[in-house]
MIMAR-486595 format. One record per residue (C-alpha): residue in three letters; x, y, z; residue number from 1. Coordinates in nm, 2 decimals, m for minus. Last residue first. Layout:
<rs>
[ALA [X Y Z] NUM]
...
</rs>
This chain:
<rs>
[PHE [5.17 3.02 4.62] 327]
[TYR [5.51 3.09 4.45] 326]
[SER [5.76 2.91 4.65] 325]
[ALA [6.01 2.95 4.37] 324]
[LYS [6.16 2.63 4.20] 323]
[LEU [6.50 2.53 4.26] 322]
[ASN [6.77 2.43 4.01] 321]
[LEU [7.05 2.50 4.25] 320]
[GLY [7.22 2.17 4.29] 319]
[LEU [7.43 2.22 3.98] 318]
[THR [7.36 2.55 3.81] 317]
[GLU [7.71 2.63 3.74] 316]
[GLU [7.78 2.31 3.59] 315]
[PHE [8.10 2.20 3.77] 314]
[GLY [8.44 2.33 3.70] 313]
[TYR [8.55 2.31 4.07] 312]
[MET [8.58 2.67 4.14] 311]
[LEU [8.26 2.76 3.96] 310]
[ASN [8.04 2.50 4.13] 309]
[LEU [8.18 2.62 4.46] 308]
[ASN [8.08 2.98 4.37] 307]
[GLN [7.73 2.87 4.30] 306]
[VAL [7.72 2.68 4.63] 305]
[ALA [7.81 3.02 4.80] 304]
[GLN [7.55 3.21 4.59] 303]
[GLY [7.29 2.96 4.72] 302]
[SER [7.41 3.02 5.07] 301]
[ALA [7.40 3.40 5.08] 300]
[GLY [7.22 3.65 4.88] 299]
[LYS [7.12 3.42 4.59] 298]
[LEU [7.00 3.18 4.86] 297]
[LEU [6.94 3.34 5.21] 296]
[ASN [6.85 3.68 5.08] 295]
[ASP [6.61 3.55 4.81] 294]
[ILE [6.65 3.80 4.53] 293]
[ALA [6.46 4.10 4.37] 292]
[SER [6.58 4.39 4.16] 291]
[THR [6.39 4.69 4.03] 290]
[ILE [6.57 4.93 3.80] 289]
[LEU [6.42 5.28 3.76] 288]
[LEU [6.60 5.49 3.48] 287]
[LYS [6.55 5.86 3.53] 286]
[THR [6.55 6.12 3.27] 285]
[GLY [6.17 6.11 3.23] 284]
[HIS [6.05 5.79 3.40] 283]
[LYS [6.21 5.49 3.22] 282]
[ALA [6.13 5.13 3.35] 281]
[LEU [6.36 4.83 3.40] 280]
[HIS [6.30 4.49 3.56] 279]
[ILE [6.55 4.27 3.72] 278]
[LEU [6.51 3.91 3.85] 277]
[CYS [6.79 3.75 4.06] 276]
[LYS [6.77 3.38 4.08] 275]
[ASN [6.90 3.13 4.35] 274]
[THR [6.56 3.01 4.43] 273]
[ASN [6.34 2.98 4.75] 272]
[VAL [6.18 3.31 4.70] 271]
[VAL [6.25 3.45 4.36] 270]
[GLN [5.91 3.49 4.19] 269]
[LYS [5.74 3.55 4.53] 268]
[LEU [5.92 3.88 4.54] 267]
[HIS [5.76 4.07 4.26] 266]
[ILE [5.85 4.16 3.90] 265]
[GLU [5.70 4.39 3.64] 264]
[GLU [5.71 4.24 3.31] 263]
[GLU [6.00 4.28 3.05] 262]
[SER [6.21 4.06 3.30] 261]
[VAL [6.59 4.07 3.28] 260]
[PHE [6.73 3.75 3.43] 259]
[THR [7.02 3.67 3.66] 258]
[PHE [7.07 3.31 3.75] 257]
[ALA [7.31 3.15 3.50] 256]
[ALA [7.45 3.47 3.36] 255]
[ASP [7.57 3.43 3.01] 254]
[LYS [7.33 3.69 2.85] 253]
[TYR [7.36 3.91 3.17] 252]
[TYR [7.54 4.21 3.01] 251]
[ALA [7.36 4.17 2.67] 250]
[LYS [7.02 4.16 2.84] 249]
[TYR [7.10 4.47 3.05] 248]
[LEU [7.22 4.67 2.75] 247]
[THR [6.94 4.59 2.53] 246]
[ILE [6.69 4.67 2.81] 245]
[ALA [6.87 5.00 2.86] 244]
[GLU [6.85 5.08 2.49] 243]
[ALA [6.47 4.99 2.47] 242]
[LEU [6.43 5.22 2.77] 241]
[SER [6.59 5.50 2.59] 240]
[GLY [6.92 5.66 2.67] 239]
[GLU [7.01 5.95 2.90] 238]
[TYR [7.01 5.78 3.23] 237]
[LYS [6.98 5.95 3.56] 236]
[THR [6.96 5.71 3.86] 235]
[TYR [6.71 5.49 4.02] 234]
[THR [6.72 5.18 4.24] 233]
[THR [6.41 4.98 4.37] 232]
[ALA [6.51 4.68 4.58] 231]
[PHE [6.30 4.37 4.69] 230]
[ILE [6.50 4.13 4.92] 229]
[GLY [6.36 3.80 5.02] 228]
[ARG [6.29 3.60 5.34] 227]
[SER [6.04 3.60 5.64] 226]
[PHE [5.80 3.88 5.59] 225]
[ASN [5.72 4.18 5.80] 224]
[GLY [5.98 4.40 5.61] 223]
[ARG [6.28 4.57 5.76] 222]
[ASN [6.41 4.86 5.53] 221]
[PRO [6.74 4.95 5.39] 220]
[VAL [6.79 5.31 5.25] 219]
[PHE [7.09 5.35 5.02] 218]
[ASN [7.23 5.66 4.86] 217]
[ILE [7.51 5.59 4.63] 216]
[GLU [7.70 5.92 4.58] 215]
[ALA [7.87 6.07 4.27] 214]
[ASN [8.24 6.03 4.17] 213]
[PHE [8.24 5.75 3.91] 212]
[HIS [8.57 5.80 3.72] 211]
[ALA [8.68 5.44 3.80] 210]
[GLN [8.39 5.29 3.64] 209]
[LEU [8.41 4.89 3.67] 208]
[GLN [8.64 4.86 3.96] 207]
[GLN [8.51 5.19 4.11] 206]
[VAL [8.15 5.05 4.09] 205]
[THR [8.26 4.73 4.25] 204]
[GLN [8.42 4.91 4.56] 203]
[ASN [8.11 5.13 4.60] 202]
[ILE [7.90 4.83 4.63] 201]
[GLU [8.12 4.64 4.87] 200]
[GLY [8.16 4.94 5.09] 199]
[LEU [7.79 5.00 5.08] 198]
[HIS [7.72 4.67 5.24] 197]
[GLN [7.79 4.81 5.58] 196]
[HIS [7.47 5.03 5.57] 195]
[ASN [7.55 5.39 5.62] 194]
[PHE [7.29 5.59 5.42] 193]
[ALA [7.01 5.47 5.64] 192]
[LYS [7.12 5.21 5.89] 191]
[TYR [6.76 5.12 5.95] 190]
[HIS [6.41 5.15 5.81] 189]
[SER [6.08 5.04 5.95] 188]
[PHE [5.77 4.84 5.86] 187]
[ASN [5.52 4.66 6.09] 186]
[ASN [5.22 4.43 6.06] 185]
[ASP [5.43 4.17 6.25] 184]
[ARG [5.80 4.27 6.28] 183]
[TYR [5.77 4.40 6.63] 182]
[THR [5.56 4.15 6.79] 181]
[PHE [5.76 3.88 6.60] 180]
[HIS [6.09 3.98 6.76] 179]
[THR [6.35 4.10 6.50] 178]
[THR [6.34 4.48 6.59] 177]
[GLU [6.37 4.42 6.96] 176]
[SER [6.64 4.16 6.95] 175]
[LEU [6.64 3.79 6.90] 174]
[SER [6.94 3.60 6.75] 173]
[THR [6.85 3.39 6.45] 172]
[GLY [6.98 3.59 6.16] 171]
[ALA [6.89 3.95 6.08] 170]
[GLY [6.83 3.89 5.71] 169]
[THR [6.58 3.62 5.82] 168]
[ALA [6.33 3.90 5.89] 167]
[GLY [6.29 3.99 5.53] 166]
[THR [6.46 4.27 5.34] 165]
[VAL [6.34 4.60 5.20] 164]
[ALA [6.53 4.82 4.96] 163]
[ASN [6.54 5.19 4.87] 162]
[ILE [6.82 5.29 4.64] 161]
[HIS [6.92 5.62 4.49] 160]
[VAL [7.23 5.64 4.26] 159]
[ASP [7.38 6.00 4.22] 158]
[ASP [7.48 6.10 3.88] 157]
[TYR [7.67 5.99 3.58] 156]
[LEU [7.66 5.61 3.59] 155]
[LEU [7.70 5.51 3.23] 154]
[GLY [8.06 5.38 3.20] 153]
[ASN [7.96 5.06 3.04] 152]
[ALA [8.04 4.83 3.32] 151]
[ALA [7.89 5.08 3.56] 150]
[LEU [7.55 5.06 3.38] 149]
[PRO [7.56 4.69 3.35] 148]
[LEU [7.64 4.65 3.70] 147]
[ILE [7.37 4.87 3.85] 146]
[ALA [7.09 4.63 3.96] 145]
[LEU [7.31 4.33 4.00] 144]
[GLN [7.52 4.54 4.25] 143]
[LEU [7.20 4.62 4.46] 142]
[ALA [7.06 4.25 4.49] 141]
[THR [7.42 4.13 4.58] 140]
[ALA [7.52 4.39 4.82] 139]
[PHE [7.18 4.36 5.00] 138]
[CYS [7.28 3.99 5.06] 137]
[GLY [7.64 4.03 5.12] 136]
[PRO [7.90 3.89 4.88] 135]
[ASN [8.08 3.55 4.95] 134]
[ALA [8.45 3.62 5.00] 133]
[ILE [8.62 3.32 4.83] 132]
[TYR [8.95 3.16 4.88] 131]
[LYS [9.10 2.91 4.63] 130]
[ALA [9.03 3.10 4.31] 129]
[THR [9.07 2.98 3.95] 128]
[LYS [8.70 2.97 3.86] 127]
[ILE [8.64 3.28 4.07] 126]
[VAL [8.85 3.48 3.85] 125]
[GLU [8.65 3.39 3.54] 124]
[LYS [8.32 3.46 3.70] 123]
[ASP [8.42 3.81 3.82] 122]
[LEU [8.12 4.04 3.80] 121]
[GLU [7.82 3.82 3.74] 120]
[PRO [7.98 3.55 3.97] 119]
[LEU [8.00 3.78 4.26] 118]
[GLY [8.25 3.60 4.49] 117]
[TYR [8.51 3.86 4.58] 116]
[VAL [8.84 3.68 4.57] 115]
[PHE [9.03 3.62 4.90] 114]
[GLY [9.41 3.61 4.90] 113]
[LYS [9.54 3.38 5.16] 112]
[GLY [9.89 3.43 5.29] 111]
[GLU [9.78 3.50 5.64] 110]
[PHE [9.49 3.72 5.53] 109]
[ASN [9.46 3.92 5.21] 108]
[LYS [9.13 4.04 5.11] 107]
[ASP [9.09 4.28 5.40] 106]
[ALA [9.19 4.62 5.23] 105]
[LEU [9.03 4.50 4.91] 104]
[LEU [8.69 4.46 5.08] 103]
[ARG [8.52 4.12 5.10] 102]
[PHE [8.74 3.95 5.34] 101]
[ASP [8.55 3.98 5.69] 100]
[ASN [8.20 4.04 5.55] 99]
[SER [8.08 3.70 5.65] 98]
[LEU [7.99 3.40 5.41] 97]
[ASP [8.35 3.27 5.37] 96]
[ILE [8.42 3.01 5.11] 95]
[ILE [8.74 2.84 5.17] 94]
[LYS [8.94 2.59 4.97] 93]
[THR [9.14 2.32 5.16] 92]
[ASN [9.46 2.20 4.97] 91]
[LYS [9.70 2.38 5.21] 90]
[SER [9.52 2.17 5.47] 89]
[PHE [9.34 2.37 5.75] 88]
[ARG [9.47 2.56 6.07] 87]
[ASN [9.24 2.67 6.34] 86]
[LYS [9.31 2.96 6.58] 85]
[GLU [9.37 3.25 6.33] 84]
[LEU [9.10 3.11 6.10] 83]
[PHE [8.85 3.13 6.37] 82]
[ALA [8.93 3.49 6.46] 81]
[THR [8.92 3.60 6.11] 80]
[SER [8.58 3.42 6.05] 79]
[ASN [8.44 3.59 6.37] 78]
[GLY [8.43 3.94 6.24] 77]
[HIS [8.09 3.92 6.09] 76]
[GLY [7.90 3.63 6.24] 75]
[LEU [8.01 3.29 6.12] 74]
[CYS [7.90 3.07 5.83] 73]
[LEU [8.24 2.98 5.72] 72]
[PHE [8.23 2.71 5.44] 71]
[LEU [8.54 2.48 5.42] 70]
[VAL [8.60 2.28 5.10] 69]
[ASP [8.83 1.98 5.05] 68]
[VAL [8.83 1.87 5.42] 67]
[GLU [9.17 1.78 5.56] 66]
[ALA [9.14 1.99 5.88] 65]
[ASN [8.86 1.78 6.02] 64]
[ILE [8.72 2.00 6.29] 63]
[GLU [8.60 1.93 6.65] 62]
[SER [8.29 2.04 6.83] 61]
[VAL [8.04 1.83 6.62] 60]
[PHE [7.69 1.87 6.51] 59]
[SER [7.50 1.55 6.43] 58]
[ILE [7.42 1.39 6.09] 57]
[ALA [7.12 1.18 6.06] 56]
[THR [7.00 1.35 5.74] 55]
[ASN [6.69 1.42 5.54] 54]
[GLY [6.41 1.28 5.76] 53]
[ILE [6.42 1.59 5.98] 52]
[LEU [6.58 1.86 5.78] 51]
[ASP [6.31 2.14 5.82] 50]
[GLN [6.38 2.14 6.19] 49]
[HIS [6.72 2.30 6.15] 48]
[VAL [6.81 2.29 6.52] 47]
[LYS [6.69 1.93 6.62] 46]
[HIS [6.73 1.85 6.25] 45]
[LEU [7.10 1.87 6.29] 44]
[LYS [7.12 1.60 6.55] 43]
[ASN [7.28 1.73 6.88] 42]
[GLY [7.61 1.61 6.98] 41]
[ALA [7.78 1.94 6.97] 40]
[ASN [7.51 2.22 6.98] 39]
[SER [7.69 2.50 7.15] 38]
[THR [8.03 2.41 6.99] 37]
[SER [7.89 2.41 6.65] 36]
[TYR [8.08 2.25 6.36] 35]
[VAL [7.91 2.07 6.08] 34]
[PHE [8.12 1.76 5.95] 33]
[ASN [8.20 1.58 5.64] 32]
[ILE [7.91 1.69 5.44] 31]
[ASN [7.94 1.50 5.10] 30]
[THR [7.95 1.69 4.78] 29]
[LYS [7.91 1.62 4.40] 28]
[PRO [7.54 1.53 4.36] 27]
[HIS [7.42 1.84 4.57] 26]
[GLN [7.11 1.74 4.76] 25]
[LEU [7.26 1.74 5.10] 24]
[LEU [7.46 2.03 5.00] 23]
[LEU [7.14 2.25 4.95] 22]
[ARG [6.98 2.18 5.28] 21]
[ILE [7.32 2.22 5.45] 20]
[LEU [7.37 2.56 5.30] 19]
[GLU [7.01 2.66 5.39] 18]
[GLY [7.09 2.57 5.76] 17]
[ALA [7.42 2.73 5.76] 16]
[THR [7.26 3.06 5.64] 15]
[THR [7.01 3.04 5.93] 14]
[GLY [7.27 2.97 6.19] 13]
[ALA [7.35 2.65 6.38] 12]
[GLY [7.64 2.53 6.16] 11]
[GLY [7.89 2.80 6.25] 10]
[ILE [8.16 2.62 6.06] 9]
[ILE [8.07 2.39 5.78] 8]
[GLY [8.32 2.13 5.64] 7]
[ILE [8.26 1.96 5.31] 6]
[GLU [8.43 1.65 5.15] 5]
[LEU [8.41 1.67 4.78] 4]
[LYS [8.26 1.36 4.62] 3]
[LYS [8.48 1.14 4.42] 2]
[MET [8.55 1.21 4.06] 1]
</rs>
């Protein structure tokens, strides 16, 4: 099989940089173009400086409408506008990394039906999909923490979540809260109880456990590190810890990248990988679920490549066997 021809839109952003890094090493893909009107003519490594020596590709301001796969790495709300103005071959598959098509109310666009691309939830549907809405980073870490409970109808009560993300979660545009002088030696929360990823999370829970009518309370935090998400989730659980571990291991037995650890986990185990690690603990009637991912990989570009692999029948881990940056 010839290599897939890949187009990337919004190529100057952080997630695009990670996507390019992955696709350059993927044995089944060839990057046909990387689109960025503000950087057209510049070498990729002038923006993504870690790519120096890896590629001589330059950014372009024109698209090739015949590519096999199109990745949209645009800001939220911009994928819709881009697809309204630009037409691609009927054979082009699209993986969107924004939130434009993640919710059921937004999944259908100009005859395209987008499938929510969380492999641990809907792997078989993804395999036959043509259009994928890649999940959000927080949404990935938090859904993987509770999928086994929802799938078995075991969410009885409110779910409480506290999670911290690295500075790359905010992209490359500077603001007061992304500037080094703010982040360094600092910690703060934002969008408490109304983060945009709650829509995806609630949607999935309802898909698996329609009678769930409690609240999912989520407080996101800004950390003073570059990448990764570390989340602690707790809710009422009537079973034993051993039963919970058995439940989670059974649910994720065929998952390529999600693993249940019987030892406490930490962020360095997942940074620079497409893994999600989960740890369980029981405290009285509460089950504490800790989950950790790299927000740029399993939370964005790595998961997008994982979805590409599923869509084309490749080994799910192809191009994603990455070692954590542990030290």
